[in-house]
Rosetta silent file (secondary structure, phi, psi, omega in degrees, C-alpha in Angstrom):
SEQUENCE: MLGYLRFALAILVSFNHLWVVYGVGRLAVFSFYVISGYLMTAIIRETYGTTAKGLARYATNRLLRIYPTYLIVFFTAAAFFSLFDRPELLKFDSNISTPGTMIDWIKNSTLMGLDFYSKNRTVPPSWTLFVELFYYALIPLLLLISPRTFIVWLLVAAGYHIYLVAGANPSDPSIAWEARYGTIAAGGLGFAIGACARLYLPDALKSKAVFLVCLGIFCSGYLLSAYWAYTGMRPEFHRVLSTIGYYGVMFSAAPLIDYLARLPRNHLSEIFGEYSYPFYLVHIPVGFLVFHLLSADHKNAYTLILGVTASLFCSWGLIKIDRRISAIRSSIRFRTSQGAIAAPKTF
SCORE:     score description
SCORE:     0.000 S_00000001
   1 L     0.000   -7.083  179.046    0.000    0.000    0.000 S_00000001
   2 H   -67.172  -18.614 -179.712    3.007    2.293    0.132 S_00000001
   3 H   -58.917  -39.090  178.226    2.660    2.837   -3.615 S_00000001
   4 H   -61.491  -44.294 -178.810   -0.209    5.249   -3.071 S_00000001
   5 H   -65.673  -43.968 -178.926    1.841    7.282   -0.622 S_00000001
   6 H   -63.438  -39.556  177.761    4.918    7.373   -2.844 S_00000001
   7 H   -64.226  -44.762  179.288    2.835    8.511   -5.806 S_00000001
   8 H   -61.025  -39.525  179.412    1.179   11.255   -3.737 S_00000001
   9 H   -65.593  -39.529  178.164    4.582   12.472   -2.541 S_00000001
  10 H   -62.706  -40.538  177.782    5.900   12.651   -6.113 S_00000001
  11 H   -63.880  -40.621  179.665    2.875   14.751   -7.086 S_00000001
  12 H   -63.960  -35.069  175.311    3.488   17.045   -4.108 S_00000001
  13 H   -61.256  -38.866  179.607    7.065   17.595   -5.263 S_00000001
  14 H   -66.985  -28.886  175.076    5.678   18.790   -8.600 S_00000001
  15 H   -59.715  -34.811  179.971    3.503   21.324   -6.747 S_00000001
  16 H   -70.769  -35.735 -172.628    6.759   22.848   -5.578 S_00000001
  17 H  -100.286  -28.396 -175.979    8.311   22.982   -9.057 S_00000001
  18 H  -101.342   -8.895  175.368    5.401   23.417  -11.472 S_00000001
  19 L  -135.400 -145.332 -178.324    3.430   25.898   -9.403 S_00000001
  20 L  -131.091   28.979  179.742    4.353   28.023   -6.391 S_00000001
  21 L   -86.887   71.949 -175.067    3.314   25.838   -3.445 S_00000001
  22 L   -67.451  146.769  177.433    6.740   26.087   -1.868 S_00000001
  23 L   104.272  -43.290 -176.881    7.568   23.887    1.079 S_00000001
  24 H   -65.434  -32.452  178.329    5.449   20.841    0.300 S_00000001
  25 H   -65.770  -38.480  179.345    8.142   19.507   -2.016 S_00000001
  26 H   -68.552  -39.567  175.173   10.740   19.706    0.732 S_00000001
  27 H   -61.788  -40.479 -178.492    8.476   17.884    3.139 S_00000001
  28 H   -64.786  -37.747  178.886    7.903   15.235    0.472 S_00000001
  29 H   -59.169  -45.609 -179.584   11.639   14.711   -0.036 S_00000001
  30 H   -72.983  -27.289  173.257   12.120   13.858    3.638 S_00000001
  31 H   -66.022  -39.212  174.362    9.032   11.667    3.609 S_00000001
  32 H   -60.832  -40.033  179.646   10.693    9.755    0.769 S_00000001
  33 H   -62.087  -41.407  178.931   13.812    9.446    2.908 S_00000001
  34 H   -62.535  -43.324  177.771   11.810    7.895    5.764 S_00000001
  35 H   -60.452  -46.092 -178.526   10.263    5.400    3.333 S_00000001
  36 H   -63.232  -43.782  178.474   13.679    4.531    1.900 S_00000001
  37 H   -60.019  -40.690  179.328   15.236    4.067    5.334 S_00000001
  38 H   -65.580  -51.537 -174.219   12.400    1.751    6.335 S_00000001
  39 H   -70.238  -39.604  179.602   12.398   -0.329    3.149 S_00000001
  40 H   -64.104  -39.943  177.104   16.171   -0.617    2.753 S_00000001
  41 H   -63.602  -41.222 -179.384   16.492   -1.872    6.307 S_00000001
  42 H   -64.980  -47.070 -172.801   13.677   -4.370    5.714 S_00000001
  43 H   -75.337  -29.103  176.671   14.958   -5.795    2.447 S_00000001
  44 H   -67.446  -45.804 -176.732   18.585   -6.117    3.577 S_00000001
  45 H   -72.484  -35.376 -167.597   17.601   -8.013    6.720 S_00000001
  46 H  -112.592   -7.343  179.869   14.759  -10.041    5.246 S_00000001
  47 H  -120.448  -52.032 -174.211   15.551  -10.433    1.566 S_00000001
  48 H   -96.493  -36.899 -174.263   19.287  -10.183    0.877 S_00000001
  49 L    81.978  176.101 -177.183   20.987  -10.730    4.199 S_00000001
  50 L  -110.826   20.006  171.986   24.356   -9.335    5.201 S_00000001
  51 L   -74.568  164.131  179.461   26.584  -11.967    3.630 S_00000001
  52 H   -59.077  -41.980 -179.780   29.002  -10.806    0.951 S_00000001
  53 H   -66.769  -41.952  179.773   26.859  -12.462   -1.731 S_00000001
  54 H   -63.929  -43.565  179.993   23.671  -10.989   -0.365 S_00000001
  55 H   -67.974  -32.804  176.174   25.079   -7.469   -0.181 S_00000001
  56 H   -64.873  -41.242  177.177   26.443   -7.781   -3.726 S_00000001
  57 H   -65.050  -42.023  178.088   22.951   -8.693   -4.922 S_00000001
  58 H   -59.299  -48.270 -178.634   21.512   -5.790   -2.939 S_00000001
  59 H   -63.377  -42.850  178.599   24.002   -3.314   -4.433 S_00000001
  60 H   -61.562  -42.450  179.812   23.388   -4.571   -7.972 S_00000001
  61 H   -63.176  -42.494  179.641   19.656   -4.293   -7.479 S_00000001
  62 H   -63.417  -42.835 -179.780   19.946   -0.726   -6.169 S_00000001
  63 H   -65.281  -40.194  178.041   22.101    0.364   -9.096 S_00000001
  64 H   -68.961  -26.061  177.809   19.684   -1.173  -11.590 S_00000001
  65 H   -74.696  -42.354 -172.268   16.843    0.572   -9.839 S_00000001
  66 H   -84.012  -50.052 -163.511   18.389    4.041   -9.837 S_00000001
  67 H   -78.570  -45.407 -175.641   20.591    4.441  -12.891 S_00000001
  68 H   -55.201  -50.411  179.642   18.867    3.159  -16.080 S_00000001
  69 H   -64.888  -42.918 -179.541   15.787    5.364  -15.720 S_00000001
  70 H   -61.393  -45.760 -177.383   17.822    8.295  -14.474 S_00000001
  71 H   -64.647  -35.846  175.738   20.337    8.137  -17.335 S_00000001
  72 H   -61.082  -46.983 -178.969   17.565    8.024  -19.934 S_00000001
  73 H   -66.696  -42.729 -177.274   16.007   11.135  -18.416 S_00000001
  74 H   -61.992  -53.205 -176.393   19.346   12.892  -17.952 S_00000001
  75 H   -67.781  -35.042  176.378   20.683   12.462  -21.502 S_00000001
  76 H   -65.727  -45.210  179.776   17.298   13.223  -23.056 S_00000001
  77 H   -65.620  -40.244  179.577   16.916   16.356  -20.953 S_00000001
  78 H   -61.094  -41.970  178.275   20.494   17.459  -21.659 S_00000001
  79 H   -66.091  -40.948 -178.323   19.885   17.195  -25.406 S_00000001
  80 H   -68.490  -45.432 -177.744   16.560   19.004  -25.114 S_00000001
  81 H   -67.278  -24.481 -179.930   17.838   21.820  -22.883 S_00000001
  82 L   -65.302  -14.247  179.044   20.763   22.448  -25.237 S_00000001
  83 L   -81.182   -6.707 -174.767   18.224   23.930  -27.685 S_00000001
  84 L  -121.934  153.873  175.211   17.495   26.811  -25.310 S_00000001
  85 L   -75.037  151.475 -178.068   19.446   29.714  -23.897 S_00000001
  86 H   -58.146  -43.320  178.898   20.328   29.544  -20.214 S_00000001
  87 H   -58.030  -33.135  179.478   18.215   32.611  -19.253 S_00000001
  88 H   -68.781  -36.962  177.087   15.189   30.889  -20.757 S_00000001
  89 H   -68.962  -43.100 -177.694   15.857   27.796  -18.654 S_00000001
  90 H   -67.186  -22.980  177.182   16.463   29.825  -15.507 S_00000001
  91 H   -63.120  -29.793 -179.988   13.151   31.587  -15.986 S_00000001
  92 H   -91.596  -43.005 -178.979   11.481   28.282  -15.213 S_00000001
  93 L  -150.485  135.180 -174.209   13.891   26.837  -12.651 S_00000001
  94 L   -72.997   -7.325 -175.154   17.046   28.298  -11.152 S_00000001
  95 L  -108.954  -26.092 -172.238   18.923   24.986  -11.291 S_00000001
  96 L   -72.249  137.604  175.921   18.296   23.415  -14.683 S_00000001
  97 L  -172.328  165.329  171.731   21.008   23.665  -17.297 S_00000001
  98 L   -84.487  146.538 -179.997   23.139   21.483  -19.504 S_00000001
  99 L   -57.306  134.651 -177.035   26.501   20.518  -17.974 S_00000001
 100 L   -97.519  -18.038 -178.079   29.084   23.127  -18.833 S_00000001
 101 L  -133.137  168.449  177.479   32.283   21.269  -17.975 S_00000001
 102 H   -61.682  -37.331  177.967   33.592   17.725  -17.996 S_00000001
 103 H   -61.760  -41.687  178.556   33.252   17.681  -14.193 S_00000001
 104 H   -63.235  -39.858  178.628   29.589   18.640  -14.540 S_00000001
 105 H   -64.452  -41.336  179.725   29.039   15.843  -17.051 S_00000001
 106 H   -65.409  -45.684  179.777   30.687   13.318  -14.719 S_00000001
 107 H   -61.229  -45.710 -177.026   28.668   14.504  -11.719 S_00000001
 108 H   -68.322  -34.917 -176.878   25.392   14.470  -13.628 S_00000001
 109 H   -83.340  -28.377 -179.283   25.944   11.085  -15.214 S_00000001
 110 H  -100.457  -19.140 -174.942   27.281    9.302  -12.110 S_00000001
 111 L    74.154   -7.982 -177.958   25.356   11.294   -9.467 S_00000001
 112 L   -72.868  123.938 -179.638   28.529   11.291   -7.373 S_00000001
 113 L    78.793    4.784 -177.838   29.065   14.657   -5.722 S_00000001
 114 L   -87.617   74.020 -176.300   25.882   16.029   -7.256 S_00000001
 115 L   -89.853 -176.544 -176.040   24.633   17.658   -4.092 S_00000001
 116 L   -60.833  -26.807 -176.367   22.042   20.365   -3.489 S_00000001
 117 L   -88.037   -2.260  175.164   24.639   23.084   -3.990 S_00000001
 118 L   -77.708  114.922 -173.484   25.580   21.914   -7.499 S_00000001
 119 L   -80.232  -28.238 -178.265   23.943   24.497   -9.724 S_00000001
 120 L   -91.040   67.449  177.602   24.408   22.727  -13.053 S_00000001
 121 L  -104.055  111.579 -178.933   21.897   19.962  -12.456 S_00000001
 122 L   -66.212  -37.761  173.481   20.189   18.941  -15.678 S_00000001
 123 L  -111.838   94.892 -170.345   17.615   16.978  -13.672 S_00000001
 124 L   -50.758  -40.757 -179.564   17.247   19.217  -10.591 S_00000001
 125 L   -71.476   -1.933 -175.319   15.876   16.577   -8.156 S_00000001
 126 H   -62.213  -21.524  179.637   18.880   14.345   -8.932 S_00000001
 127 H   -61.316  -30.477  179.570   20.742   15.662   -5.888 S_00000001
 128 H   -69.242  -26.377  177.238   18.391   13.603   -3.697 S_00000001
 129 H   -68.811  -34.175  175.476   19.541   10.457   -5.509 S_00000001
 130 H   -62.060  -42.100  176.954   23.089   11.206   -4.404 S_00000001
 131 H   -64.819  -44.413  179.381   21.802   11.327   -0.817 S_00000001
 132 H   -58.342  -46.289 -177.985   19.827    8.112   -1.344 S_00000001
 133 H   -62.230  -37.409  178.705   22.864    6.277   -2.689 S_00000001
 134 H   -60.344  -46.908 -177.252   24.943    7.343    0.301 S_00000001
 135 H   -79.445  -22.912  169.831   22.447    5.873    2.762 S_00000001
 136 H   -60.271  -34.356  179.066   21.862    2.809    0.604 S_00000001
 137 H   -81.660  -34.593 -176.290   25.535    2.111    1.285 S_00000001
 138 H   -72.129  -41.537 -174.044   25.509    3.143    4.951 S_00000001
 139 H   -57.088  -48.520  178.067   22.521    1.065    6.112 S_00000001
 140 H   -64.249  -31.669  177.676   24.054   -2.357    5.349 S_00000001
 141 H   -64.879  -41.608  178.296   27.322   -1.288    6.986 S_00000001
 142 H   -66.320  -37.502  178.133   25.471   -0.380   10.182 S_00000001
 143 H   -65.282  -35.058  177.538   23.595   -3.676   10.087 S_00000001
 144 H   -65.068  -35.283  179.157   26.900   -5.514    9.805 S_00000001
 145 H   -72.487  -61.033  178.683   28.127   -3.775   12.960 S_00000001
 146 L   179.388  138.877  175.778   24.938   -4.131   14.993 S_00000001
 147 L   -56.847  -25.090 -179.335   21.278   -3.106   14.653 S_00000001
 148 L   -66.828  -20.518  178.122   21.775   -1.111   17.859 S_00000001
 149 H   -64.595  -18.788  178.669   23.968    1.335   15.954 S_00000001
 150 H   -67.675  -31.326  175.741   20.767    2.624   14.365 S_00000001
 151 H   -65.526  -43.679  177.444   19.746    4.109   17.720 S_00000001
 152 H   -61.694  -44.103  178.937   23.054    5.942   17.885 S_00000001
 153 H   -58.043  -46.968 -179.329   22.581    7.091   14.302 S_00000001
 154 H   -60.933  -43.116 -179.045   19.107    8.452   15.090 S_00000001
 155 H   -65.501  -41.283  179.135   20.384   10.336   18.150 S_00000001
 156 H   -65.898  -43.836 -179.884   23.309   11.843   16.216 S_00000001
 157 H   -63.489  -42.964  178.414   21.044   12.845   13.301 S_00000001
 158 H   -65.129  -40.037  177.977   18.494   14.396   15.661 S_00000001
 159 H   -61.489  -38.321  178.019   21.285   16.205   17.510 S_00000001
 160 H   -60.770  -44.495 -179.685   22.537   17.661   14.238 S_00000001
 161 H   -69.867  -37.917  176.705   19.109   19.123   13.485 S_00000001
 162 H   -61.741  -41.236  177.729   18.681   20.426   17.030 S_00000001
 163 H   -60.714  -43.085 -178.811   22.034   22.157   16.690 S_00000001
 164 H   -66.639  -44.011 -178.391   20.985   23.775   13.409 S_00000001
 165 H   -68.524  -43.569 -178.012   17.630   24.970   14.683 S_00000001
 166 H   -66.185  -31.812 -176.849   18.998   26.214   18.024 S_00000001
 167 L   -93.256    2.294 -177.694   21.828   28.081   16.336 S_00000001
 168 L   -72.376  148.148  176.362   19.774   29.710   13.591 S_00000001
 169 L   -65.881  125.972 -178.554   19.512   33.472   13.447 S_00000001
 170 L   -57.157  -23.990  180.000   16.102   34.478   14.879 S_00000001
 171 L   -83.848   -4.446 -178.861   15.617   36.873   11.969 S_00000001
 172 L   -94.232  106.575 -177.333   16.021   34.041    9.486 S_00000001
 173 L   -68.677  -17.687 -178.090   12.555   32.589    8.737 S_00000001
 174 L   -81.964  -13.219 -177.795   14.079   29.644    6.930 S_00000001
 175 L    50.688   56.634  179.107   15.872   28.427   10.078 S_00000001
 176 L    52.471   48.176 -175.067   18.964   27.463    8.132 S_00000001
 177 H   -52.616  -47.500 -174.409   16.773   25.630    5.629 S_00000001
 178 H   -62.364  -40.933 -177.428   19.561   24.689    3.278 S_00000001
 179 H   -68.732  -32.762 -178.475   21.726   23.188    6.012 S_00000001
 180 H   -97.860    9.496 -179.628   18.906   21.066    7.440 S_00000001
 181 H  -127.613  -48.909 -165.278   17.556   20.065    4.061 S_00000001
 182 L   -95.052    6.142 -177.228   20.078   19.874    1.243 S_00000001
 183 L  -110.664  163.265  175.280   23.037   18.017    2.715 S_00000001
 184 H   -61.492  -41.225  179.964   23.837   14.356    3.295 S_00000001
 185 H   -60.886  -42.152  179.976   24.088   15.057    7.027 S_00000001
 186 H   -65.947  -41.051 -178.532   20.610   16.611    7.067 S_00000001
 187 H   -64.632  -19.702 -178.291   19.094   13.743    5.092 S_00000001
 188 H   -60.001  -29.193 -177.897   20.293   11.277    7.682 S_00000001
 189 H   -64.634  -45.330  179.186   17.416   12.097   10.023 S_00000001
 190 H   -61.689  -46.054  179.006   14.756   10.883    7.611 S_00000001
 191 H   -63.520  -41.455 -179.325   16.632    7.669    6.838 S_00000001
 192 H   -65.379  -40.750  177.547   17.367    7.039   10.521 S_00000001
 193 H   -60.777  -46.261 -179.882   13.711    7.509   11.473 S_00000001
 194 H   -64.283  -43.486 -179.215   12.647    5.037    8.793 S_00000001
 195 H   -64.588  -44.070  179.904   15.321    2.484    9.677 S_00000001
 196 H   -69.300  -30.785  176.008   14.565    2.649   13.398 S_00000001
 197 H   -63.537  -38.127  178.839   10.847    2.386   12.705 S_00000001
 198 H   -68.576  -35.333 -174.575   11.502   -0.898   10.930 S_00000001
 199 H   -91.460  -37.353 -165.909   13.685   -2.226   13.751 S_00000001
 200 H  -129.790    6.768 -178.313   12.340   -0.730   16.951 S_00000001
 201 L   -60.855  123.229 -178.776    8.857    0.759   16.532 S_00000001
 202 L   -62.898  149.622  178.640    6.912   -0.297   19.669 S_00000001
 203 H   -58.809  -29.840 -179.453    3.841   -2.464   19.183 S_00000001
 204 H   -63.766  -20.929 -179.377    1.795    0.273   20.861 S_00000001
 205 H   -99.873   13.677 -177.587    2.473    2.494   17.837 S_00000001
 206 L  -108.674   10.393 -178.481    1.370   -0.098   15.284 S_00000001
 207 L   -83.950  164.362  178.172   -2.379    0.132   15.822 S_00000001
 208 H   -65.632  -35.380  179.166   -4.924    1.542   13.419 S_00000001
 209 H   -61.768  -44.642  178.228   -5.771    4.310   15.893 S_00000001
 210 H   -65.065  -40.179  177.166   -2.148    5.494   15.968 S_00000001
 211 H   -56.509  -45.096 -177.645   -2.039    5.244   12.179 S_00000001
 212 H   -67.877  -38.425  177.089   -5.050    7.560   11.866 S_00000001
 213 H   -64.144  -45.244  179.776   -3.603   10.077   14.326 S_00000001
 214 H   -65.825  -35.926  176.927   -0.274   10.085   12.475 S_00000001
 215 H   -62.452  -40.293  177.924   -2.063   10.412    9.158 S_00000001
 216 H   -64.003  -43.779  178.192   -3.812   13.515   10.501 S_00000001
 217 H   -63.857  -44.684 -178.808   -0.528   15.035   11.698 S_00000001
 218 H   -58.383  -51.508 -178.319    1.184   14.105    8.441 S_00000001
 219 H   -67.120  -36.308  179.581   -1.505   15.661    6.235 S_00000001
 220 H   -61.975  -38.233  178.334   -1.793   18.738    8.459 S_00000001
 221 H   -60.211  -42.187  178.719    1.893   19.460    7.964 S_00000001
 222 H   -69.935  -41.588 -179.376    1.464   19.518    4.206 S_00000001
 223 H   -64.687  -42.366  178.543   -1.746   21.552    4.317 S_00000001
 224 H   -65.228  -39.427  178.571   -0.214   24.162    6.611 S_00000001
 225 H   -62.354  -42.372  177.957    2.868   24.394    4.413 S_00000001
 226 H   -65.328  -39.164  179.411    0.668   25.014    1.365 S_00000001
 227 H   -62.836  -44.635  179.697   -1.359   27.576    3.301 S_00000001
 228 H   -63.622  -33.202 -179.391    1.739   29.487    4.336 S_00000001
 229 H   -62.751  -31.614 -177.712    2.943   29.534    0.742 S_00000001
 230 H   -90.659  -39.908 -172.002   -0.142   31.481   -0.265 S_00000001
 231 H   -92.891  -22.285 -173.703   -0.850   33.718    2.699 S_00000001
 232 L    74.245  167.604 -177.320    2.615   34.498    3.942 S_00000001
 233 L  -163.075  147.070  176.692    3.412   34.773    7.624 S_00000001
 234 L   -57.903  136.202 -173.583    5.405   36.908    9.969 S_00000001
 235 H   -51.686  -39.723 -176.916    8.946   35.472   10.127 S_00000001
 236 H   -67.907  -33.600  176.048    8.859   34.743   13.850 S_00000001
 237 H   -74.615  -41.407  179.719    5.653   32.702   13.519 S_00000001
 238 H   -61.606  -37.517 -179.336    6.840   30.984   10.372 S_00000001
 239 H   -58.345  -46.371 -176.963   10.064   30.058   12.148 S_00000001
 240 H   -75.534  -50.489 -172.982    8.245   28.179   14.901 S_00000001
 241 H   -70.144  -35.841  178.962    5.358   26.672   12.970 S_00000001
 242 H   -67.317  -32.966  177.633    7.396   25.566    9.965 S_00000001
 243 H   -68.050  -44.208  177.881    9.755   23.740   12.305 S_00000001
 244 H   -60.355  -43.934  179.719    6.895   21.960   14.041 S_00000001
 245 H   -65.816  -42.474 -176.802    5.432   20.986   10.659 S_00000001
 246 H   -61.496  -50.573 -178.435    8.759   19.893    9.200 S_00000001
 247 H   -81.544  -27.972  175.047    9.695   17.542   12.022 S_00000001
 248 H   -61.835  -41.428  177.751    6.099   16.599   12.770 S_00000001
 249 H   -63.558  -42.587 -177.683    5.743   15.236    9.245 S_00000001
 250 H   -64.919  -48.864 -175.315    8.975   13.255    9.538 S_00000001
 251 H   -74.774  -33.042  177.058    8.277   11.601   12.870 S_00000001
 252 H   -70.272  -20.655  179.883    4.580   10.958   12.174 S_00000001
 253 H   -67.484  -25.633 -175.157    5.643    9.229    8.956 S_00000001
 254 H   -62.745  -57.036  177.111    7.242    6.362   10.896 S_00000001
 255 H   -64.712  -32.364  179.651    4.053    4.693   12.261 S_00000001
 256 H   -62.200  -49.345 -178.426    2.244    5.675    9.057 S_00000001
 257 H   -67.814  -41.374  179.768    4.732    3.919    6.803 S_00000001
 258 H   -61.103  -42.825 -179.905    5.022    0.894    9.070 S_00000001
 259 H   -63.708  -46.586 -179.081    1.248    0.405    9.062 S_00000001
 260 H   -64.783  -37.854 -178.049    0.961    0.730    5.289 S_00000001
 261 H   -66.529  -25.515 -177.752    3.919   -1.613    4.705 S_00000001
 262 L   -90.688   -5.171  175.980    2.239   -4.338    6.739 S_00000001
 263 L   -73.484  155.930  177.745   -1.028   -4.247    4.819 S_00000001
 264 L   -58.686  148.581  178.991   -1.604   -6.931    2.164 S_00000001
 265 L   -59.948  142.880 -179.512   -0.153   -6.193   -1.233 S_00000001
 266 L  -128.501  122.223 -174.918   -2.407   -4.286   -3.555 S_00000001
 267 H   -61.600  -41.341 -179.162   -1.838   -4.451   -7.320 S_00000001
 268 H   -64.647  -39.199  177.751   -3.240   -0.968   -7.955 S_00000001
 269 H   -61.650  -39.551  179.474   -0.999    0.474   -5.256 S_00000001
 270 H   -66.305  -35.477  176.745    2.026   -1.121   -6.910 S_00000001
 271 H   -64.651  -46.357  177.563    1.073    0.437  -10.242 S_00000001
 272 H   -60.106  -41.593  179.585    0.830    3.875   -8.635 S_00000001
 273 H   -61.916  -34.113  178.521    4.158    3.235   -6.936 S_00000001
 274 H   -60.764  -30.405 -177.052    5.764    2.442  -10.288 S_00000001
 275 H   -79.021  -20.710 -170.524    4.973    5.974  -11.459 S_00000001
 276 H   -62.223  -47.555 -176.800    6.544    7.765   -8.520 S_00000001
 277 H   -68.843  -52.919  178.344   10.225    7.487   -9.495 S_00000001
 278 H   -61.196  -37.791  178.331   10.008    8.272  -13.237 S_00000001
 279 H   -62.668  -42.904  179.383    7.514   11.071  -12.530 S_00000001
 280 H   -56.712  -37.785 -178.169    9.855   12.501   -9.902 S_00000001
 281 H   -78.525  -39.656 -169.665   12.634   12.661  -12.495 S_00000001
 282 H   -92.360  -12.688 -169.230   10.744   13.942  -15.543 S_00000001
 283 H   -64.779  -29.553  178.538    8.315   16.479  -14.103 S_00000001
 284 H   -77.457  -49.428  175.469   10.720   19.428  -14.329 S_00000001
 285 H   -57.417  -44.078  179.416   11.989   18.798  -17.908 S_00000001
 286 H   -68.796  -38.993  177.595    8.449   18.076  -19.072 S_00000001
 287 H   -61.122  -38.185  176.595    7.127   20.989  -17.038 S_00000001
 288 H   -63.038  -41.508  178.398    9.598   23.290  -18.767 S_00000001
 289 H   -60.074  -44.451  177.893    8.360   22.091  -22.156 S_00000001
 290 H   -62.402  -44.762  179.193    4.777   22.865  -21.130 S_00000001
 291 H   -57.810  -42.926 -179.593    5.867   26.240  -19.773 S_00000001
 292 H   -68.912  -44.869 -178.777    7.597   27.028  -23.071 S_00000001
 293 H   -65.429  -31.713  177.846    4.712   25.877  -25.275 S_00000001
 294 L   -80.329   -8.112 -174.867    2.264   27.971  -23.249 S_00000001
 295 L    51.911   41.472 -175.701    4.610   30.981  -23.559 S_00000001
 296 L   -76.251  147.091  175.874    3.928   31.455  -19.864 S_00000001
 297 L   -93.844  -21.648  179.234    5.448   34.292  -17.876 S_00000001
 298 L  -154.153  161.994  179.554    5.012   32.561  -14.552 S_00000001
 299 L   -75.718  142.172 -179.105    3.975   29.216  -13.130 S_00000001
 300 L  -151.387 -171.562 -177.879    0.297   28.776  -12.440 S_00000001
 301 H   -61.202  -32.319 -179.440   -2.435   26.145  -12.116 S_00000001
 302 H   -69.181  -42.233  178.220   -2.304   25.487  -15.858 S_00000001
 303 H   -64.255  -32.554  178.178    1.417   24.740  -15.867 S_00000001
 304 H   -69.380  -52.821 -175.534    0.809   22.385  -12.953 S_00000001
 305 H   -63.586  -47.512 -179.786   -2.142   20.487  -14.428 S_00000001
 306 H   -69.833  -37.240  179.128   -0.689   20.192  -17.916 S_00000001
 307 H   -65.315  -42.577  177.971    2.794   19.492  -16.589 S_00000001
 308 H   -64.098  -44.615 -179.274    1.567   16.697  -14.326 S_00000001
 309 H   -61.112  -48.231 -179.324   -0.519   15.169  -17.127 S_00000001
 310 H   -66.120  -36.451  179.679    2.331   15.242  -19.635 S_00000001
 311 H   -67.425  -36.896  176.900    4.792   13.925  -17.029 S_00000001
 312 H   -64.937  -37.495  178.090    2.541   10.978  -16.237 S_00000001
 313 H   -65.056  -45.231  177.856    2.411   10.131  -19.934 S_00000001
 314 H   -64.236  -36.335  178.843    6.212   10.248  -20.195 S_00000001
 315 H   -63.215  -35.714  178.081    6.459    8.187  -17.013 S_00000001
 316 H   -58.325  -42.983  178.104    4.321    5.502  -18.624 S_00000001
 317 H   -64.591  -40.836  178.929    6.940    5.116  -21.356 S_00000001
 318 H   -67.199  -34.532  178.142    9.759    4.909  -18.815 S_00000001
 319 H   -63.764  -38.264  178.755    7.848    2.305  -16.823 S_00000001
 320 H   -58.759  -40.490  178.450    7.658    0.103  -19.913 S_00000001
 321 H   -70.761  -43.954 -176.532   11.444    0.174  -20.096 S_00000001
 322 H   -64.461  -30.562  179.582   11.918   -0.263  -16.361 S_00000001
 323 H   -64.136  -30.304  175.427    9.720   -3.366  -16.306 S_00000001
 324 H   -69.405  -38.927  178.193   12.239   -5.092  -18.537 S_00000001
 325 H   -70.391  -32.129  179.373   14.987   -4.151  -16.125 S_00000001
 326 H   -60.524  -31.976  177.851   12.792   -5.305  -13.233 S_00000001
 327 H   -63.018  -36.617  176.994   12.935   -8.800  -14.630 S_00000001
 328 H   -68.834  -43.614  179.481   16.708   -8.692  -14.185 S_00000001
 329 H   -60.628  -40.679 -179.674   16.355   -7.308  -10.677 S_00000001
 330 H   -64.004  -34.081 -177.671   13.923  -10.056   -9.780 S_00000001
 331 H   -71.065  -20.905 -179.055   16.342  -12.700  -11.010 S_00000001
 332 H  -103.178   -2.156 -178.064   19.052  -11.508   -8.625 S_00000001
 333 L   -86.434  132.528  174.441   16.803  -10.971   -5.622 S_00000001
 334 L   -65.294  152.934  169.964   16.756  -13.577   -2.910 S_00000001
 335 L   -67.612  140.356  178.022   13.428  -15.031   -1.966 S_00000001
 336 L   -70.404  146.220  178.878   12.164  -13.316    1.160 S_00000001
 337 L   -67.888  159.508 -176.297   12.235  -15.406    4.269 S_00000001
 338 L   -59.748  126.954  178.121    8.982  -16.801    5.599 S_00000001
 339 L    85.662   -1.355 -178.331    6.875  -14.081    7.172 S_00000001
 340 L   -84.147  159.976  176.212    9.118  -11.258    5.966 S_00000001
 341 L   -78.392  123.533  177.452    7.885   -8.161    4.224 S_00000001
 342 L   -77.726  141.619  178.455    8.535   -8.480    0.515 S_00000001
 343 L   -68.366  137.882  177.099   10.049   -5.454   -1.145 S_00000001
 344 L   -57.742  155.840 -178.273    7.609   -3.623   -3.426 S_00000001
 345 L   -59.612  -31.443 -179.953    8.142   -4.186   -7.120 S_00000001
 346 L   -70.947  -12.240  175.895    9.278   -0.593   -7.467 S_00000001
 347 L  -111.576    0.000    0.000   12.194   -1.360   -5.134 S_00000001
């Protein structure tokens, strides 16, 4: 059932890029991190194991999941964007451009070092894949040491965020947004929450009642973020409330994700889940095309609706390709142990 949630999060990211509902996309990125931390911990322990052979299969599967679709989108977008002047691209998004140097080409094609501060990102959300790959590698290493290291990881990650929030300039309404959002260190909190939820979530937090409460908190965080984007808010209020929403969404996601992951598999949910990754990658390049064809001066509801529709169509084509690769991934995946949670087809 996580497919529905992943699809909804991908759509929310597009609200951030194809319209002007700022904030919801950032919340969605960290919600994705919590999901990834949860699922990676589950599939390593219950599908691949921590033997050398198992980890090799895990790593191969992760690379086949991330790179083929990404490289198709990257090279297609790079060729397409080369037809336009940089100011025209920047009018739509401040980050999109074709790589200007060999280093930029290497970063964009390998994802290595392509962090939030890299301005020449042909596929702007690609920086999050660099963060994902880092924690895909870290989680099995921590499991090899001891599952208890995940508690230490969570405490260190939470301490890092507390340090950033406590040390932020009171006049800064963003509360050091970039530092607590766009770095590998910042991303660790979402992954740690997800991983610890898989390993240590108390049974008392696994009930339907807790799920519904967390769902309310989770949705409220997104709704408030969207509301603030439209109405504006005095910096001192925004500072406090945005922090509550930001971390409230992350921590409420843990019981929410755990509950959904334990529900019986749903074919429709898996189909929706298949769209989340390709849509996440293509919505900005496709959105730019829509923006250009409409000769729009600014993003609006039309750029969002048409951009989402066109991106879903392009995602359908990418899914057709990815399903062929999925057959390879399935052939290298261990059978899950009896009673274990099977990894969704999209993972």
